[in-house]
Every structure is written in structure tokens, then in C-alpha cells.
C-alpha positions in Angstrom: 0.3 -12.4 -29.6 3.0 -13.5 -27.2 2.8 -12.1 -23.7 5.7 -11.7 -21.3 5.6 -12.4 -17.6 6.1 -9.2 -15.6 9.0 -10.1 -13.4 8.7 -6.8 -11.5 5.2 -7.7 -10.3 6.5 -11.0 -9.0 9.0 -9.5 -6.5 7.0 -8.4 -3.5 8.4 -8.0 0.0 10.7 -5.1 -0.6 11.3 -2.6 2.2 11.2 -5.1 5.1 10.7 -3.4 8.5 13.9 -2.3 10.3 15.1 -2.9 13.8 13.1 -1.8 16.8 14.9 1.1 18.3 13.1 1.0 21.7 15.5 1.2 24.6 18.1 3.5 23.0 17.4 6.4 25.4 19.8 7.8 28.1 20.8 5.5 30.9 19.7 6.7 34.4 22.1 5.7 37.2 20.5 4.3 40.4 21.2 5.5 43.9 24.2 4.2 45.9 23.6 0.8 47.3 21.6 -0.5 44.3 22.8 -3.9 43.5 24.6 -4.6 40.2 22.2 -7.5 39.7 19.3 -5.2 39.4 21.0 -3.1 36.8 22.1 -6.2 34.9 18.6 -7.6 34.9 17.2 -4.3 33.5 19.8 -4.3 30.8 19.2 -7.9 30.0 15.5 -7.1 29.7 16.1 -4.2 27.4 18.4 -6.4 25.2 15.9 -9.2 25.1 13.2 -6.8 24.0 15.3 -5.3 21.3 16.3 -8.7 19.9 12.7 -10.0 20.1 11.5 -7.0 18.1 14.1 -7.6 15.4 13.3 -11.3 15.2 9.6 -10.5 14.9 10.2 -7.9 12.1 12.3 -10.4 10.2 9.7 -13.2 10.7 6.9 -10.9 9.4 9.0 -9.8 6.4 9.8 -13.4 5.5 6.2 -14.5 6.0 5.0 -11.7 3.7 7.5 -12.8 1.0 6.5 -16.4 1.2 2.8 -15.6 1.0 3.3 -13.3 -2.0 5.4 -16.0 -3.8 2.7 -18.6 -3.1 0.0 -16.3 -4.5 2.1 -15.7 -7.5 2.8 -19.4 -8.1 -0.7 -20.7 -7.6 -3.3 -17.9 -7.7 -2.4 -14.7 -9.6 0.3 -13.7 -12.1 1.2 -10.5 -14.1 1.9 -10.3 -17.8 3.1 -7.6 -20.2 1.3 -7.0 -23.5 4.1 -6.7 -26.2 2.0 -6.4 -29.4 -1.2 -4.9 -31.0 -3.1 -8.1 -31.6 -5.6 -7.5 -28.8 -6.2 -3.8 -29.4 -8.1 -1.8 -28.4 -9.0 -4.0 -25.4 -5.3 -4.4 -24.6 -2.6 -2.1 -25.9 1.1 -2.6 -26.2 2.7 -1.9 -22.8 -0.4 -2.7 -20.8 0.1 -5.0 -17.8 -2.6 -7.4 -16.8 -3.4 -9.5 -13.8 -4.3 -13.1 -14.4 -6.3 -15.3 -12.2 -4.9 -18.9 -12.2 -7.9 -20.3 -10.3 -10.5 -18.9 -12.7 -12.4 -22.2 -13.0 -13.9 -23.4 -16.3 -12.9 -21.3 -19.3 -16.0 -19.6 -20.9 -16.7 -17.8 -24.2 -15.5 -14.2 -24.0 -12.7 -14.8 -21.5 -9.4 -13.2 -22.3 -6.9 -16.0 -21.4 -3.2 -16.4 -21.2 -2.1 -19.8 -22.5 0.9 -21.7 -23.7 0.7 -21.0 -27.3 1.5 -22.8 -30.5 5.2 -22.0 -30.2 5.2 -23.0 -26.5 5.3 -19.3 -25.5 2.8 -17.3 -23.4 0.1 -16.0 -25.6 -3.1 -14.0 -24.9 -6.4 -14.2 -26.9 -10.1 -14.0 -26.5 -12.1 -17.3 -26.3 -14.8 -17.2 -29.0 -16.0 -20.9 -28.9 -15.6 -23.8 -26.5 -15.7 -27.6 -26.9 -18.8 -28.7 -28.8 -19.4 -25.3 -30.5 -19.5 -24.8 -34.2 -17.8 -21.5 -35.0 -18.1 -20.1 -38.5 -17.2 -17.1 -40.6 -19.1 -15.5 -41.9 -22.9 -15.0 -42.3 -24.5 -12.8 -45.0 -23.8 -9.7 -42.8 -20.1 -10.7 -42.4 -20.5 -11.7 -38.7 -18.9 -14.7 -37.0 -21.5 -17.2 -35.7 -21.4 -19.6 -32.8 -23.8 -22.5 -33.2 -25.7 -20.4 -35.8 -26.0 -17.4 -33.5 -24.3 -14.2 -34.9 -22.0 -12.3 -32.6 -22.1 -8.5 -32.1 -18.4 -7.9 -31.7 -18.4 -4.1 -31.9 -17.8 -3.6 -28.1 -14.4 -5.3 -28.3 -13.4 -5.6 -32.0 -10.8 -3.0 -33.1 -12.8 -0.2 -34.6 -10.9 -0.2 -37.9 -11.1 -4.0 -38.3 -13.6 -6.6 -39.3 -14.6 -10.0 -37.9 -12.3 -12.0 -40.2 -10.8 -11.9 -43.6 -10.5 -15.7 -43.7 -13.6 -17.9 -44.1 -13.8 -20.9 -41.8 -16.1 -23.4 -40.2 -15.0 -25.5 -37.3 -16.5 -27.9 -34.8 -14.5 -27.3 -31.7 -13.4 -30.7 -30.2 -14.2 -31.5 -26.6 -11.8 -30.0 -24.1 -10.5 -27.4 -26.6 -11.0 -23.7 -27.4 -11.2 -21.5 -30.5 -9.4 -18.2 -29.7 -9.0 -15.0 -31.6 -7.4 -11.6 -31.1 -9.5 -8.5 -30.9 -7.4 -6.8 -33.7 -8.2 -9.6 -36.2 -6.0 -8.4 -39.1 -3.0 -8.2 -36.7 -3.6 -11.5 -34.9 -2.1 -14.9 -35.6 -4.8 -16.8 -33.7 -6.7 -20.1 -34.3 -7.3 -19.2 -37.9 -3.6 -19.1 -38.6 -3.0 -22.6 -37.1 -5.7 -24.7 -38.7 -3.1 -27.1 -40.2 -1.6 -27.9 -36.8 -2.7 -30.4 -34.2 -6.2 -29.4 -33.0 -6.9 -27.6 -36.3 -6.3 -24.2 -34.7 -7.8 -24.9 -31.4 -5.9 -25.0 -28.1 -6.4 -27.4 -25.2 -8.1 -26.2 -22.1 -5.0 -27.6 -20.2 -2.8 -25.0 -22.0 -4.7 -22.1 -20.3 -2.6 -20.5 -17.5 -5.5 -18.3 -16.4 -8.0 -15.6 -17.2 -6.9 -11.9 -17.5 -9.3 -10.0 -15.3 -7.8 -6.5 -15.0 -5.4 -4.0 -16.5 -3.4 -2.5 -13.6 -0.7 -0.5 -15.6 -0.6 2.2 -16.8 -2.9 3.7 -14.1 -4.6 5.8 -16.8 -5.9 2.5 -18.4 -6.6 0.6 -15.2 -9.9 -1.3 -15.6 -11.6 -4.7 -15.1 -11.9 -6.9 -18.1 -15.5 -8.1 -18.2 -17.2 -10.7 -20.5 -19.0 -9.1 -23.5 -22.7 -9.5 -23.5 -22.7 -11.1 -26.9 -20.6 -14.0 -25.6 -22.1 -14.1 -22.1 -25.5 -15.4 -23.3 -26.6 -19.0 -23.5 -25.5 -20.9 -26.7 -26.9 -24.3 -27.4 -24.2 -26.9 -27.9 -23.2 -30.4 -27.0 -20.6 -29.5 -24.4 
């Protein structure tokens, strides 16, 4: 499934503070004999305060925009989900927050990566470099290093682990990824004849999707399923 960057989420800084209106009250005239210099000094002081407040407001607004842009470029990003290949975990129209500094990619991570057509794609990591991933055992389950996966918590309820049989040793530095709606997902299984035999490079990963933030009714944190969080023996 191809995901689209959410441009709206990348435009922070709207509504910069306006001018400081301090000093706009009525002018009180001094008694006869007061020097013009005194009045001029007071006016200059008021003018300086007003200009300083405006400059400070602009500086704060610009700083906020710069910080937000840096966060968007190097730390977090937002993406739209345009298809059903990750249902029911992610539904069409969901917006997810992606952590670009997530560290080493692990089994169970939902990751955004540069896909097989050089477009942003989102899938779940099932196996990592050194793993042997296979479909299927006698009960129709996918296995990783011989250990069967209980995929019910995230697999689409009307779907099954895989309609295609496969057995793959994932090369070092690469990942085997699959959608949660297997029959509607063009994932590693559909690209076995390409370079990497269906796997993607860890360098292609943009980041890990860690939360749905829109719509509010579906806002939630995306955690690692227990079946993929345990220890698997491999040669990684």
C-alpha cells in the first residue's frame, strides 16, 4: 500500500502572535513648564516598547516555525493511509505519526518505507535479516525460524495468513514485510522476482508508525504484537 505524506501536518506555525498594543491609551498632558524633552523621552520609551514587543513576537513565531520544520525533517512525519491493505490496524483515511529516529527496525514494527515503485509504502515487519520466514505450517500459520505466529490480534478478521506458499531466508540488512489485510496487500510475496527476492533494505525505511492521530475517534498508539515481540533465535 502506498502512503501519502500529510502536507497539512507539515505546516505548523499558523496564527503567529500579533502586535503588542501596550501604550495605546489616552495621552495625559503635563503641567505648564514641563519640558518638551521629558514628553519626548516618554514617547520614545513607549515607541521603543511597542517595537520591541513586535520584534519579540515575530522572533518567537519564526523560531517556532523553524523548530517545527526541523522536527518534521529529522524526527517525525505524518502520512495518510489511502488503501485497505493494512486493515483493520490502519484504515483508509487514517493519519499516522512516524518516528524517523526509531532505531533498529524490529519484527512487528509498522514501517513507512520507499517501496518497490519508489513510492512511500506502509507494511508490518514480519521477519528481519537472518530469519527464515515460511508459509505455512500444518495449521496454516506463518512461521519465523520455525516458530508459528499467532496473528489474530492484527490480521484482518476475514482474511488468512497467506494464500501463497513461500519460504525465504531474509538476507542481512533486509526485511520481509506484509500487510495486515493479506489478500488486499501487494507486499514482499508479490515482489519475490525483484531484487532482494521480495525483501526491502533497512535503508529504505523512513520510520516507524507509532500512533494514529486522525480521525480522533480512532486515535491510538500502535504497539508491537506479543507474537512478534518475543525472542526468535536467528543468526542476525
